[in-house]
C-alpha positions as CSV (number, residue, x, y, z in Angstrom):
1,M,302.1,-42.4,23.2
2,E,299.2,-42.7,25.7
3,S,296.6,-39.9,25.4
4,Y,295.8,-38.0,28.6
5,L,292.4,-37.1,27.3
6,K,289.6,-39.5,28.4
7,H,285.9,-39.0,27.4
8,Y,283.0,-40.3,29.4
9,K,279.3,-40.5,29.1
10,M,277.9,-39.4,32.5
11,K,274.4,-39.5,34.0
12,L,273.0,-37.1,36.6
13,K,269.9,-38.5,38.4
14,T,267.7,-36.1,40.2
15,L,266.9,-37.4,43.7
16,A,264.9,-34.2,44.5
17,P,263.5,-31.2,42.6
18,L,266.3,-29.4,40.8
19,Y,266.2,-25.7,40.0
20,I,268.8,-24.1,37.7
21,G,267.5,-20.6,37.2
22,S,267.4,-18.6,34.0
23,G,267.2,-15.3,35.7
24,K,263.7,-14.9,34.2
25,E,260.3,-15.1,35.8
26,V,256.6,-14.8,34.9
27,T,254.1,-12.8,36.8
28,K,250.4,-13.2,37.3
29,K,249.9,-11.2,34.1
30,Q,252.0,-13.6,32.1
31,Y,250.5,-16.9,33.1
32,I,247.1,-18.4,33.5
33,F,246.2,-20.2,36.6
34,A,243.3,-22.5,35.9
35,N,242.3,-26.2,36.4
36,N,244.9,-26.4,39.1
37,K,247.6,-25.8,36.5
38,I,249.7,-22.9,35.3
39,Y,249.6,-22.2,31.6
40,V,252.7,-20.3,30.6
41,V,251.9,-18.0,27.7
42,D,253.7,-18.2,24.4
43,V,254.3,-14.4,24.0
44,P,254.4,-14.2,20.1
45,K,251.3,-16.4,19.7
46,F,249.5,-14.5,22.5
47,L,250.2,-11.1,21.0
48,K,249.0,-12.2,17.6
49,F,245.9,-13.8,19.2
50,I,244.8,-10.6,21.0
51,A,245.6,-8.5,17.9
52,D,243.3,-10.8,15.8
53,K,240.5,-10.2,18.3
54,N,241.1,-6.5,18.4
55,L,242.0,-6.6,22.1
56,T,245.5,-5.0,22.0
57,D,244.4,-1.6,23.5
58,K,242.4,-3.3,26.2
59,Y,245.4,-5.6,27.0
60,M,247.7,-2.6,27.3
61,T,245.2,-1.1,29.8
62,F,245.2,-4.3,31.7
63,L,249.0,-4.4,31.9
64,Q,249.0,-0.8,33.3
65,N,246.6,-1.8,36.1
66,D,248.6,-2.1,39.3
67,D,245.9,-4.0,41.2
68,P,247.6,-7.3,42.3
69,R,244.3,-9.1,42.4
70,I,243.7,-8.9,38.7
71,K,245.2,-11.8,36.8
72,L,245.6,-12.7,33.1
73,K,242.8,-15.3,33.5
74,D,240.4,-12.5,34.6
75,F,241.2,-10.5,31.5
76,L,240.7,-13.4,29.2
77,E,237.4,-14.5,30.8
78,K,236.1,-10.9,30.6
79,Y,236.2,-11.3,26.8
80,G,234.9,-14.9,26.7
81,I,238.3,-16.6,26.2
82,R,238.5,-19.9,28.2
83,N,240.4,-22.1,25.8
84,Y,244.1,-21.5,26.2
85,D,245.6,-24.1,23.8
86,D,246.4,-21.6,21.1
87,I,248.3,-19.2,23.3
88,T,250.2,-21.6,25.6
89,A,253.9,-22.5,25.4
90,Y,253.6,-25.2,28.0
91,V,251.6,-26.3,31.0
92,L,253.3,-26.2,34.4
93,K,252.1,-28.9,36.8
94,G,252.6,-29.2,40.6
95,V,250.3,-26.5,41.9
96,E,249.4,-29.0,44.5
97,N,252.9,-28.5,46.0
98,I,252.0,-24.9,47.0
99,D,250.5,-24.3,50.4
100,N,248.3,-21.4,49.6
101,K,247.3,-21.5,45.9
102,R,245.5,-18.1,46.2
103,S,248.8,-16.4,47.0
104,L,250.5,-17.5,43.8
105,K,252.9,-14.8,42.7
106,N,255.8,-14.7,40.3
107,V,257.3,-18.0,39.1
108,S,261.1,-18.2,38.6
109,L,261.8,-20.1,35.4
110,C,264.5,-22.7,34.9
111,I,267.0,-22.4,32.2
112,K,266.0,-23.8,28.7
113,N,267.6,-24.0,25.3
114,A,266.5,-22.3,22.1
115,Y,263.8,-25.0,21.7
116,N,262.3,-24.3,25.1
117,E,263.7,-27.5,26.5
118,P,265.1,-27.6,30.1
119,Y,268.8,-28.6,30.5
120,I,271.7,-28.3,32.9
121,P,274.6,-26.1,31.8
122,G,278.0,-27.7,32.0
123,S,279.3,-24.8,34.0
124,S,276.8,-25.6,36.8
125,I,277.9,-29.2,37.0
126,K,281.6,-28.2,36.8
127,G,281.1,-25.7,39.7
128,M,279.6,-28.4,41.8
129,L,282.6,-30.7,41.0
130,R,285.0,-27.9,41.8
131,T,283.6,-27.8,45.3
132,V,283.8,-31.6,45.6
133,I,287.5,-31.6,44.5
134,L,288.5,-28.7,46.8
135,W,286.7,-30.4,49.7
136,N,288.7,-33.6,49.2
137,M,292.0,-31.9,48.7
138,I,291.6,-30.0,52.0
139,Y,290.6,-33.2,53.7
140,D,293.7,-35.0,52.5
141,T,296.1,-32.2,53.7
142,P,298.0,-32.9,56.9
143,E,296.7,-30.8,59.7
144,D,300.1,-29.3,60.4
145,D,300.5,-28.1,56.9
146,R,301.8,-24.5,57.2
147,K,300.0,-23.0,54.2
148,L,296.7,-24.5,55.4
149,Q,297.2,-23.3,59.0
150,G,298.0,-19.8,57.7
151,I,294.8,-19.7,55.6
152,K,292.7,-20.9,58.5
153,K,294.2,-18.4,60.8
154,D,293.6,-15.5,58.4
155,A,290.0,-16.6,57.7
156,K,289.2,-16.9,61.4
157,H,290.7,-13.5,62.0
158,E,288.7,-11.8,59.2
159,A,285.4,-13.5,60.2
160,K,285.8,-12.3,63.8
161,T,287.1,-8.8,63.2
162,S,285.9,-7.6,59.8
163,D,282.8,-5.4,59.7
164,G,279.8,-6.0,57.4
165,R,281.2,-3.8,54.7
166,S,284.6,-5.4,54.4
167,I,284.1,-9.1,55.4
168,K,283.1,-10.3,51.9
169,R,286.1,-8.6,50.3
170,N,288.5,-9.8,52.9
171,L,287.3,-13.4,53.0
172,G,287.1,-13.4,49.2
173,R,290.8,-12.6,49.0
174,I,291.5,-15.5,51.4
175,S,289.3,-17.8,49.3
176,D,291.3,-16.9,46.3
177,I,294.5,-17.9,48.1
178,L,292.9,-21.2,49.2
179,E,291.9,-22.1,45.7
180,K,295.2,-21.0,44.2
181,N,297.0,-23.3,46.7
182,Y,294.9,-26.3,45.8
183,L,293.5,-25.8,42.3
184,T,296.6,-24.3,40.6
185,K,299.7,-26.1,39.3
186,N,302.8,-24.9,37.5
187,I,302.9,-26.2,33.9
188,E,305.7,-25.0,31.6
189,E,306.5,-22.2,34.1
190,K,303.0,-20.9,34.1
191,D,300.3,-21.1,36.8
192,V,297.4,-23.1,35.4
193,S,294.1,-23.9,37.0
194,I,293.7,-27.7,37.2
195,M,290.0,-27.2,36.4
196,R,291.1,-26.7,32.8
197,G,291.6,-30.4,32.8
198,L,287.9,-31.0,33.5
199,I,285.7,-30.3,30.5
200,V,282.0,-30.6,31.2
201,G,279.4,-30.3,28.4
202,D,275.9,-29.0,28.7
203,S,273.5,-31.8,29.4
204,K,271.0,-33.3,27.0
205,P,267.7,-31.5,27.3
206,V,264.8,-33.1,29.1
207,S,261.1,-33.0,28.2
208,L,258.9,-30.2,29.5
209,D,256.8,-33.0,31.0
210,N,259.5,-33.3,33.6
211,I,259.0,-29.8,34.9
212,V,257.1,-29.3,38.2
213,L,256.3,-26.2,40.3
214,C,257.8,-26.2,43.7
215,Q,257.7,-23.8,46.7
216,K,260.6,-22.9,48.9
217,I,260.4,-24.4,52.4
218,D,262.9,-23.8,55.2
219,V,263.1,-26.5,57.9
220,S,264.7,-26.0,61.3
221,P,266.6,-28.7,63.3
222,N,263.5,-29.3,65.4
223,G,261.5,-30.1,62.2
224,K,259.5,-26.9,62.1
225,E,258.6,-25.8,58.6
226,K,258.5,-22.2,57.3
227,T,257.0,-21.9,53.8
228,I,258.3,-19.0,51.6
229,N,256.2,-17.5,48.9
230,T,258.8,-18.3,46.3
231,M,257.8,-20.6,43.4
232,R,260.3,-22.2,41.0
233,E,260.2,-24.3,37.9
234,C,262.1,-27.5,38.8
235,I,263.1,-30.7,37.1
236,R,261.1,-33.3,39.0
237,P,262.8,-36.1,41.0
238,N,263.8,-39.4,39.4
239,V,264.9,-38.0,36.0
240,D,268.1,-39.3,34.3
241,I,270.0,-36.5,32.6
242,E,273.0,-37.3,30.3
243,F,276.1,-35.2,29.8
244,D,279.6,-35.6,28.5
245,L,282.7,-35.3,30.6
246,T,286.3,-35.1,29.4
247,I,289.3,-35.4,31.7
248,D,292.9,-34.3,30.8
249,S,294.7,-36.0,33.7
250,S,298.0,-34.2,32.8
251,V,296.3,-31.0,33.9
252,L,293.7,-32.2,36.4
253,G,296.2,-34.5,38.1
254,F,293.9,-37.5,38.6
255,D,291.5,-39.7,36.7
256,I,287.8,-40.6,36.7
257,E,288.2,-43.2,39.4
258,T,289.6,-40.6,41.8
259,L,286.8,-38.2,40.9
260,L,284.2,-40.8,41.6
261,K,285.8,-41.5,45.0
262,Y,285.8,-37.8,45.7
263,I,282.1,-37.7,45.1
264,E,281.4,-40.5,47.5
265,N,283.7,-39.0,50.1
266,Y,282.1,-35.6,49.9
267,S,278.6,-37.2,50.2
268,K,279.6,-39.0,53.4
269,D,281.2,-35.9,54.9
270,Y,278.3,-33.7,54.0
271,Y,275.9,-35.6,56.3
272,Q,278.4,-36.3,59.1
273,L,279.5,-32.6,59.4
274,M,276.5,-30.6,58.4
275,M,273.3,-32.5,58.3
276,Y,273.4,-34.4,61.7
277,P,271.4,-31.7,63.6
278,F,268.4,-32.0,61.3
279,K,265.6,-34.5,61.8
280,N,264.5,-37.1,59.3
281,V,267.5,-36.6,57.0
282,E,268.1,-39.6,54.8
283,E,271.7,-40.2,53.8
284,I,272.0,-41.4,50.2
285,D,275.4,-42.7,48.9
286,N,277.1,-40.5,46.3
287,S,274.5,-37.8,46.5
288,M,275.4,-34.1,46.1
289,F,273.5,-30.8,45.8
290,L,273.2,-28.6,42.8
291,G,271.4,-25.5,41.7
292,G,269.4,-22.6,43.2
293,G,267.9,-23.1,46.6
294,A,270.3,-25.9,47.6
295,G,271.7,-23.7,50.3
296,Y,274.9,-22.5,51.9
297,F,276.2,-26.0,52.7
298,S,276.4,-27.2,49.1
299,K,278.6,-24.4,47.9
300,T,281.2,-23.9,50.6
301,V,284.1,-25.8,52.3
302,S,284.2,-23.9,55.6
303,Y,282.9,-26.8,57.7
304,N,285.6,-29.1,56.3
305,L,288.3,-26.3,56.7
306,F,287.7,-26.0,60.4
307,K,286.7,-29.5,61.3
308,E,289.8,-30.2,63.3
309,E,289.8,-27.0,65.3
310,K,289.0,-27.3,69.0
311,D,287.8,-23.9,69.8
312,Y,286.6,-22.6,66.4
313,K,284.5,-25.0,64.3
314,G,282.8,-24.5,61.0
315,I,279.6,-23.4,62.8
316,D,281.6,-20.6,64.4
317,F,283.1,-19.4,61.2
318,T,279.8,-19.5,59.4
319,R,277.9,-17.8,62.2
320,D,280.4,-15.0,62.3
321,Y,280.2,-14.6,58.5
322,L,276.4,-14.8,58.1
323,R,275.5,-12.5,61.0
324,K,277.4,-9.7,59.2
325,T,276.4,-10.4,55.6
326,V,272.7,-11.5,55.8
327,V,271.5,-8.1,57.1
328,D,269.0,-5.4,56.3
329,R,270.0,-1.9,55.2
330,K,270.8,-0.9,58.8
331,G,273.1,-3.9,59.2
332,K,270.7,-5.8,61.4
333,D,271.1,-9.6,61.5
334,I,267.7,-10.3,59.9
335,H,267.7,-14.1,60.3
336,F,269.4,-14.1,63.8
337,H,272.4,-16.1,62.6
338,G,274.3,-14.7,65.6
339,N,272.2,-17.0,67.8
340,D,273.1,-20.2,65.9
341,K,274.4,-22.7,68.4
342,I,274.0,-26.2,66.9
343,I,274.3,-25.5,63.2
344,S,274.7,-22.4,61.0
345,P,272.8,-21.6,58.9
346,H,270.1,-23.0,61.0
347,M,267.6,-23.8,58.2
348,Q,267.6,-26.8,55.9
349,K,266.6,-25.9,52.3
350,C,263.7,-28.1,51.2
351,T,260.7,-28.3,49.0
352,R,257.7,-30.5,48.7
353,C,256.8,-32.5,45.6
354,N,253.8,-34.8,45.3
355,G,253.3,-34.8,49.1
356,K,256.9,-35.8,49.9
357,M,259.5,-33.5,51.5
358,Y,262.9,-33.2,49.7
359,E,266.2,-31.6,50.3
360,M,266.4,-29.1,47.4
361,G,268.7,-30.0,44.6
362,R,269.9,-33.4,45.7
363,K,271.2,-35.6,42.9
364,R,273.7,-38.3,42.0
365,V,276.3,-38.2,39.3
366,C,277.5,-41.5,37.8
367,R,279.5,-42.8,34.9
368,E,277.6,-44.8,32.4
369,S,279.0,-48.0,30.8
370,P,277.3,-50.6,28.5
371,D,276.7,-53.0,31.4
372,L,276.6,-51.0,34.6
373,V,276.6,-47.6,36.2
374,Q,279.6,-47.0,38.4
375,C,279.2,-44.5,41.3
376,G,282.6,-44.6,43.0
377,S,284.0,-46.5,46.0
378,A,284.8,-45.4,49.5
379,R,288.1,-43.9,50.5
380,R,287.6,-44.1,54.3
Protein backbone atom coordinates (compact mmCIF):
# COMPACT_ATOMS: atom_id res chain seq x y z
CA MET A 1 0.00 0.00 0.00
CA GLU A 2 1.39 3.42 -0.95
CA SER A 3 2.33 5.63 1.98
CA TYR A 4 0.83 9.11 2.10
CA LEU A 5 3.72 10.39 4.22
CA LYS A 6 6.55 11.99 2.28
CA HIS A 7 9.65 13.47 3.90
CA TYR A 8 11.71 16.27 2.37
CA LYS A 9 14.89 18.11 3.14
CA MET A 10 14.18 21.79 2.61
CA LYS A 11 16.30 24.90 2.43
CA LEU A 12 15.39 28.43 3.41
CA LYS A 13 17.70 31.04 1.91
CA THR A 14 17.65 34.50 3.43
CA LEU A 15 17.45 37.19 0.75
CA ALA A 16 17.29 39.96 3.35
CA PRO A 17 17.83 40.28 7.11
CA LEU A 18 15.48 37.92 8.93
CA TYR A 19 14.25 38.55 12.47
CA ILE A 20 12.44 35.91 14.53
CA GLY A 21 12.04 37.48 17.93
CA SER A 22 12.56 35.67 21.23
CA GLY A 23 10.56 38.23 23.19
CA LYS A 24 13.75 39.25 25.00
CA GLU A 25 15.88 42.34 24.68
CA VAL A 26 19.07 43.78 26.14
CA THR A 27 19.41 47.33 27.39
CA LYS A 28 22.37 49.69 27.50
CA LYS A 29 23.11 48.28 30.93
CA GLN A 30 23.28 44.75 29.56
CA TYR A 31 25.57 45.23 26.58
CA ILE A 32 28.81 47.02 25.87
CA PHE A 33 29.10 49.30 22.86
CA ALA A 34 32.76 49.61 21.95
CA ASN A 35 34.98 49.36 18.86
CA ASN A 36 31.86 49.83 16.70
CA LYS A 37 30.52 46.52 18.00
CA ILE A 38 28.05 45.39 20.62
CA TYR A 39 29.33 42.91 23.19
CA VAL A 40 26.39 40.98 24.61
CA VAL A 41 27.16 40.03 28.19
CA ASP A 42 27.17 36.42 29.40
CA VAL A 43 25.21 37.05 32.59
CA PRO A 44 26.56 34.16 34.78
CA LYS A 45 30.15 34.90 33.75
CA PHE A 46 29.64 38.63 34.27
CA LEU A 47 28.14 38.28 37.75
CA LYS A 48 31.00 36.01 38.82
CA PHE A 49 33.49 38.44 37.27
CA ILE A 50 32.27 41.47 39.24
CA ALA A 51 31.95 39.38 42.41
CA ASP A 52 35.60 38.33 42.08
CA LYS A 53 36.54 42.01 41.79
CA ASN A 54 34.35 42.97 44.78
CA LEU A 55 32.17 45.20 42.59
CA THR A 56 28.78 43.65 43.30
CA ASP A 57 27.48 46.48 45.51
CA LYS A 58 28.75 49.12 43.10
CA TYR A 59 27.10 47.27 40.20
CA MET A 60 23.77 47.18 42.03
CA THR A 61 24.02 50.94 42.56
CA PHE A 62 24.75 51.34 38.84
CA LEU A 63 21.63 49.34 37.92
CA GLN A 64 19.47 51.56 40.13
CA ASN A 65 20.69 54.73 38.42
CA ASP A 66 17.96 55.91 36.04
CA ASP A 67 20.21 58.23 34.04
CA PRO A 68 19.84 56.95 30.42
CA ARG A 69 23.24 58.39 29.48
CA ILE A 70 25.12 55.97 31.76
CA LYS A 71 26.06 52.76 29.98
CA LEU A 72 27.62 49.48 31.07
CA LYS A 73 30.82 50.48 29.28
CA ASP A 74 31.04 53.58 31.49
CA PHE A 75 30.70 51.48 34.63
CA LEU A 76 33.41 49.04 33.55
CA GLU A 77 35.86 51.74 32.46
CA LYS A 78 35.39 53.53 35.77
CA TYR A 79 37.04 50.53 37.42
CA GLY A 80 39.68 50.03 34.76
CA ILE A 81 37.98 47.15 32.90
CA ARG A 82 38.52 47.42 29.13
CA ASN A 83 38.94 43.78 28.11
CA TYR A 84 35.54 42.16 27.60
CA ASP A 85 36.52 38.69 26.40
CA ASP A 86 35.86 36.95 29.71
CA ILE A 87 32.36 38.37 30.15
CA THR A 88 31.01 38.27 26.58
CA ALA A 89 28.52 35.71 25.25
CA TYR A 90 28.94 36.90 21.66
CA VAL A 91 29.76 39.99 19.62
CA LEU A 92 27.00 41.58 17.57
CA LYS A 93 28.19 43.23 14.37
CA GLY A 94 26.37 45.63 12.09
CA VAL A 95 26.44 48.84 14.12
CA GLU A 96 27.28 50.53 10.81
CA ASN A 97 23.67 49.78 9.79
CA ILE A 98 22.38 52.21 12.44
CA ASP A 99 21.87 55.84 11.44
CA ASN A 100 22.62 57.41 14.80
CA LYS A 101 24.96 55.22 16.81
CA ARG A 102 24.79 57.59 19.78
CA SER A 103 21.09 56.84 20.21
CA LEU A 104 21.49 53.07 20.51
CA LYS A 105 18.83 51.81 22.90
CA ASN A 106 17.44 48.36 23.55
CA VAL A 107 18.26 45.55 21.14
CA SER A 108 15.54 42.97 20.46
CA LEU A 109 17.07 39.50 20.45
CA CYS A 110 16.37 36.75 17.94
CA ILE A 111 15.31 33.30 19.08
CA LYS A 112 18.12 30.88 19.96
CA ASN A 113 18.35 27.30 21.18
CA ALA A 114 19.78 26.08 24.48
CA TYR A 115 23.30 26.42 23.05
CA ASN A 116 22.73 30.08 22.17
CA GLU A 117 22.52 29.29 18.45
CA PRO A 118 19.97 31.13 16.25
CA TYR A 119 17.37 29.02 14.46
CA ILE A 120 13.92 29.31 12.87
CA PRO A 121 11.05 27.55 14.68
CA GLY A 122 9.05 25.16 12.54
CA SER A 123 5.88 26.92 13.71
CA SER A 124 7.06 30.17 12.11
CA ILE A 125 7.71 28.49 8.77
CA LYS A 126 4.39 26.64 8.95
CA GLY A 127 2.54 29.89 9.65
CA MET A 128 4.07 31.40 6.55
CA LEU A 129 3.07 28.38 4.45
CA ARG A 130 -0.43 28.54 5.90
CA THR A 131 -0.82 32.05 4.46
CA VAL A 132 0.54 30.87 1.10
CA ILE A 133 -1.87 27.92 0.95
CA LEU A 134 -4.91 29.99 1.93
CA TRP A 135 -3.94 32.65 -0.62
CA ASN A 136 -3.85 30.12 -3.46
CA MET A 137 -7.08 28.43 -2.44
CA ILE A 138 -8.90 31.75 -2.47
CA TYR A 139 -7.37 32.58 -5.85
CA ASP A 140 -8.56 29.28 -7.33
CA THR A 141 -12.14 29.75 -6.11
CA PRO A 142 -14.67 30.82 -8.76
CA GLU A 143 -15.74 34.42 -8.21
CA ASP A 144 -19.42 33.45 -8.03
CA ASP A 145 -18.86 30.95 -5.21
CA ARG A 146 -21.63 31.66 -2.69
CA LYS A 147 -19.60 30.96 0.43
CA LEU A 148 -16.78 33.23 -0.71
CA GLN A 149 -19.22 35.97 -1.67
CA GLY A 150 -20.85 35.73 1.75
CA ILE A 151 -17.52 35.96 3.54
CA LYS A 152 -16.47 39.00 1.52
CA LYS A 153 -19.81 40.71 2.08
CA ASP A 154 -19.60 40.19 5.86
CA ALA A 155 -15.95 41.29 6.02
CA LYS A 156 -16.70 44.45 4.03
CA HIS A 157 -19.68 45.27 6.27
CA GLU A 158 -17.72 44.84 9.49
CA ALA A 159 -14.73 46.83 8.22
CA LYS A 160 -17.03 49.72 7.31
CA THR A 161 -19.40 49.72 10.29
CA SER A 162 -17.63 48.21 13.31
CA ASP A 163 -16.10 50.61 15.79
CA GLY A 164 -12.55 50.42 17.10
CA ARG A 165 -13.54 48.28 20.06
CA SER A 166 -15.35 45.56 18.14
CA ILE A 167 -13.70 45.43 14.71
CA LYS A 168 -10.94 42.99 15.65
CA ARG A 169 -13.40 40.63 17.30
CA ASN A 170 -15.91 40.79 14.46
CA LEU A 171 -13.34 40.37 11.69
CA GLY A 172 -11.63 37.64 13.71
CA ARG A 173 -14.86 35.69 13.66
CA ILE A 174 -15.12 36.08 9.88
CA SER A 175 -11.47 35.08 9.50
CA ASP A 176 -12.23 31.88 11.42
CA ILE A 177 -15.07 31.14 9.00
CA LEU A 178 -12.78 31.79 6.03
CA GLU A 179 -10.10 29.44 7.33
CA LYS A 180 -12.62 26.76 8.26
CA ASN A 181 -14.06 26.93 4.76
CA TYR A 182 -10.68 26.42 3.08
CA LEU A 183 -8.41 24.75 5.61
CA THR A 184 -10.79 22.19 7.12
CA LYS A 185 -11.95 18.88 5.68
CA ASN A 186 -14.15 16.11 6.98
CA ILE A 187 -12.22 12.93 7.77
CA GLU A 188 -14.10 9.99 9.29
CA GLU A 189 -17.00 12.29 10.21
CA LYS A 190 -14.74 14.76 12.01
CA ASP A 191 -13.66 18.25 10.95
CA VAL A 192 -9.87 18.19 10.69
CA SER A 193 -7.51 21.02 9.80
CA ILE A 194 -5.64 20.16 6.62
CA MET A 195 -2.59 21.82 8.18
CA ARG A 196 -2.19 18.70 10.30
CA GLY A 197 -0.92 17.14 7.10
CA LEU A 198 1.98 19.58 6.97
CA ILE A 199 4.65 18.88 9.58
CA VAL A 200 7.51 21.37 9.74
CA GLY A 201 10.52 20.81 11.95
CA ASP A 202 12.66 23.48 13.58
CA SER A 203 15.53 24.50 11.37
CA LYS A 204 19.10 23.55 11.96
CA PRO A 205 20.89 26.27 13.93
CA VAL A 206 23.17 28.78 12.27
CA SER A 207 26.40 30.23 13.57
CA LEU A 208 26.36 33.39 15.66
CA ASP A 209 28.66 34.83 13.02
CA ASN A 210 25.56 35.12 10.82
CA ILE A 211 23.86 37.55 13.22
CA VAL A 212 23.83 41.24 12.36
CA LEU A 213 22.27 44.30 13.98
CA CYS A 214 19.60 46.02 11.86
CA GLN A 215 17.42 49.09 12.30
CA LYS A 216 13.77 49.42 11.38
CA ILE A 217 13.20 51.67 8.36
CA ASP A 218 9.82 52.59 6.87
CA VAL A 219 9.80 53.61 3.20
CA SER A 220 6.91 55.46 1.55
CA PRO A 221 5.80 54.95 -2.08
CA ASN A 222 7.74 58.08 -3.10
CA GLY A 223 10.93 56.59 -1.67
CA LYS A 224 11.13 58.75 1.46
CA GLU A 225 12.75 56.92 4.37
CA LYS A 226 11.79 57.13 8.01
CA THR A 227 14.23 55.49 10.43
CA ILE A 228 12.78 54.07 13.63
CA ASN A 229 14.90 53.73 16.76
CA THR A 230 14.27 49.99 16.93
CA MET A 231 17.23 47.62 16.72
CA ARG A 232 16.95 43.91 16.08
CA GLU A 233 19.25 40.91 15.95
CA CYS A 234 18.78 39.46 12.46
CA ILE A 235 20.14 36.57 10.46
CA ARG A 236 22.08 38.27 7.69
CA PRO A 237 21.25 37.93 3.97
CA ASN A 238 22.53 34.99 1.89
CA VAL A 239 22.43 32.33 4.60
CA ASP A 240 21.17 28.82 3.79
CA ILE A 241 19.10 27.31 6.58
CA GLU A 242 17.99 23.67 6.46
CA PHE A 243 14.77 22.22 7.87
CA ASP A 244 12.69 19.04 7.52
CA LEU A 245 9.23 18.94 6.00
CA THR A 246 6.75 16.04 6.06
CA ILE A 247 3.56 15.99 4.00
CA ASP A 248 0.63 13.68 4.63
CA SER A 249 -1.21 14.19 1.35
CA SER A 250 -4.27 12.28 2.61
CA VAL A 251 -4.87 15.15 5.08
CA LEU A 252 -3.27 18.13 3.34
CA GLY A 253 -4.89 17.24 0.03
CA PHE A 254 -1.90 17.90 -2.23
CA ASP A 255 1.78 17.08 -2.63
CA ILE A 256 5.12 18.90 -2.55
CA GLU A 257 4.88 19.87 -6.22
CA THR A 258 1.63 21.74 -5.60
CA LEU A 259 3.11 23.42 -2.52
CA LEU A 260 6.07 24.64 -4.57
CA LYS A 261 3.70 25.98 -7.23
CA TYR A 262 1.72 27.74 -4.50
CA ILE A 263 4.92 29.44 -3.34
CA GLU A 264 5.71 30.76 -6.80
CA ASN A 265 2.14 31.88 -7.41
CA TYR A 266 2.06 33.76 -4.12
CA SER A 267 5.38 35.44 -4.88
CA LYS A 268 4.12 36.75 -8.22
CA ASP A 269 0.80 37.92 -6.79
CA TYR A 270 2.52 39.65 -3.89
CA TYR A 271 4.32 42.06 -6.17
CA GLN A 272 1.51 42.54 -8.65
CA LEU A 273 -1.14 43.30 -6.01
CA MET A 274 0.76 44.98 -3.20
CA MET A 275 4.24 46.16 -4.11
CA TYR A 276 3.63 47.98 -7.40
CA PRO A 277 3.24 51.46 -5.79
CA PHE A 278 6.69 51.36 -4.18
CA LYS A 279 9.81 52.48 -6.02
CA ASN A 280 12.91 50.36 -6.58
CA VAL A 281 11.17 47.08 -5.67
CA GLU A 282 12.97 44.07 -7.08
CA GLU A 283 10.75 41.10 -7.86
CA ILE A 284 12.49 37.83 -7.04
CA ASP A 285 10.93 34.53 -8.09
CA ASN A 286 9.66 32.26 -5.30
CA SER A 287 10.39 34.78 -2.58
CA MET A 288 8.21 35.18 0.49
CA PHE A 289 8.40 37.08 3.75
CA LEU A 290 8.86 35.76 7.25
CA GLY A 291 9.37 37.00 10.76
CA GLY A 292 9.07 40.19 12.76
CA GLY A 293 9.07 43.47 10.90
CA ALA A 294 7.96 41.89 7.60
CA GLY A 295 4.78 43.94 7.69
CA TYR A 296 1.04 43.61 7.22
CA PHE A 297 1.19 42.40 3.63
CA SER A 298 3.10 39.22 4.46
CA LYS A 299 0.59 37.88 6.97
CA THR A 300 -2.81 38.58 5.41
CA VAL A 301 -4.92 37.63 2.38
CA SER A 302 -7.19 40.68 2.22
CA TYR A 303 -5.71 42.04 -1.01
CA ASN A 304 -6.34 38.72 -2.71
CA LEU A 305 -9.79 38.37 -1.16
CA PHE A 306 -11.03 41.64 -2.67
CA LYS A 307 -8.98 41.69 -5.87
CA GLU A 308 -12.01 41.22 -8.17
CA GLU A 309 -14.23 43.78 -6.46
CA LYS A 310 -14.98 46.88 -8.54
CA ASP A 311 -15.89 49.38 -5.82
CA TYR A 312 -14.11 47.88 -2.80
CA LYS A 313 -10.52 46.67 -3.19
CA GLY A 314 -7.97 45.33 -0.77
CA ILE A 315 -6.75 48.85 -0.11
CA ASP A 316 -10.24 49.92 0.95
CA PHE A 317 -10.65 47.01 3.36
CA THR A 318 -7.17 47.48 4.82
CA ARG A 319 -7.61 51.24 5.19
CA ASP A 320 -10.95 50.77 6.98
CA TYR A 321 -9.36 48.22 9.31
CA LEU A 322 -6.12 50.04 10.13
CA ARG A 323 -7.64 53.47 10.71
CA LYS A 324 -9.69 51.93 13.52
CA THR A 325 -7.08 49.62 15.04
CA VAL A 326 -3.74 51.45 14.80
CA VAL A 327 -4.81 54.21 17.17
CA ASP A 328 -3.77 55.94 20.37
CA ARG A 329 -5.66 55.74 23.67
CA LYS A 330 -8.17 58.29 22.45
CA GLY A 331 -8.88 56.32 19.28
CA LYS A 332 -6.98 58.72 17.00
CA ASP A 333 -5.61 57.31 13.74
CA ILE A 334 -1.94 57.82 14.68
CA HIS A 335 -0.44 56.82 11.31
CA PHE A 336 -3.15 58.50 9.20
CA HIS A 337 -4.18 55.26 7.50
CA GLY A 338 -7.53 56.87 6.80
CA ASN A 339 -5.75 58.97 4.17
CA ASP A 340 -4.30 55.98 2.29
CA LYS A 341 -5.19 56.29 -1.39
CA ILE A 342 -2.67 54.23 -3.41
CA ILE A 343 -1.74 51.46 -0.99
CA SER A 344 -2.54 50.62 2.62
CA PRO A 345 -0.57 50.39 4.81
CA HIS A 346 1.42 53.10 3.09
CA MET A 347 4.86 52.12 4.37
CA GLN A 348 7.16 49.40 3.08
CA LYS A 349 8.98 47.62 5.90
CA CYS A 350 12.70 47.71 5.23
CA THR A 351 16.14 47.73 6.79
CA ARG A 352 19.67 48.47 5.70
CA CYS A 353 22.54 45.98 5.86
CA ASN A 354 26.09 46.70 4.71
CA GLY A 355 24.93 49.78 2.86
CA LYS A 356 22.12 48.06 0.92
CA MET A 357 18.40 48.52 1.47
CA TYR A 358 16.34 45.34 1.89
CA GLU A 359 12.68 44.45 2.29
CA MET A 360 12.63 43.01 5.78
CA GLY A 361 12.32 39.22 6.08
CA ARG A 362 12.46 38.27 2.41
CA LYS A 363 13.58 34.70 1.77
CA ARG A 364 13.15 31.75 -0.55
CA VAL A 365 12.08 28.22 0.40
CA CYS A 366 13.24 25.36 -1.82
CA ARG A 367 13.38 21.58 -1.83
CA GLU A 368 16.84 20.10 -1.79
CA SER A 369 17.84 17.07 -3.86
CA PRO A 370 21.22 15.45 -4.57
CA ASP A 371 21.69 17.18 -7.92
CA LEU A 372 19.55 20.31 -7.90
CA VAL A 373 17.33 22.64 -5.93
CA GLN A 374 13.75 22.77 -7.14
CA CYS A 375 11.79 25.96 -6.46
CA GLY A 376 8.47 25.35 -8.17
CA SER A 377 6.96 26.12 -11.55
CA ALA A 378 4.42 28.72 -12.56
CA ARG A 379 0.70 28.08 -12.56
CA ARG A 380 -0.29 31.11 -14.55
